[in-house]
N, C-alpha and C positions, 0 to 999 in steps of 0.2 A: 501441633502446631498452626500445621497445614488444615487439619480435616476443621481445626474453627476457625481460620480465614474465611477457608472453601463455602461453608456451611455459611458465615457472614456475611462472603460478596453472592452466594445465592440468596440468600433473602435479602442482602438488600435490593439484586436487581427484579427478584419476584414479585420485592413490593407491590410494587403499585406495575397496574397496567402498561398505563405508558411510558413508563419507566423502561422496563422489558422489550416494549418496542424501539423507545431510541436505542439502546443498547443494542440493539438487534445492526439495526441502520447505521447505527458509528459501526457497527462491527465491518459490516459488508462494503461501508469506503473507504474503511482503512484495506480490505481488500485489495477491494480494485485497484489506490493509488499506489500498492506491492507493486502490482500485474502488469500496472499501465508502466511503474519505472523501472521492472525486473525485463519489461519485454522494449524498452526504447530507451534506457536512459544505463542500462546496468554496464550495458561490454564497449568500455574504452576507445577512444579511434584509435587510428594503426600512426603509431610512431613516426611511420616515413612517409604520408599522406601530407605536406602544405597544407595553408591553408590554402592556395590559388587552384589543388590539383580539388579539394575539396568541397569547391563552391564549382568547380564544372562539372564533377564527378555527380552532385544532386540537383544543377541545374539543368544539366542536358534529358535527364532521365524523369 
């Protein structure tokens, strides 16, 4: 079942050169978005920090 699905997907992607390039660009953009999320947004802020302390910390740097 997966081999039929895999071959159908590969045929869909490689059928047209523009379609292949668009799929590559979309995959790269998704990877870049995931990387940005992982680097900057995935780590939660410590519960011990209050809003005032957090603002003070970022404004001093």
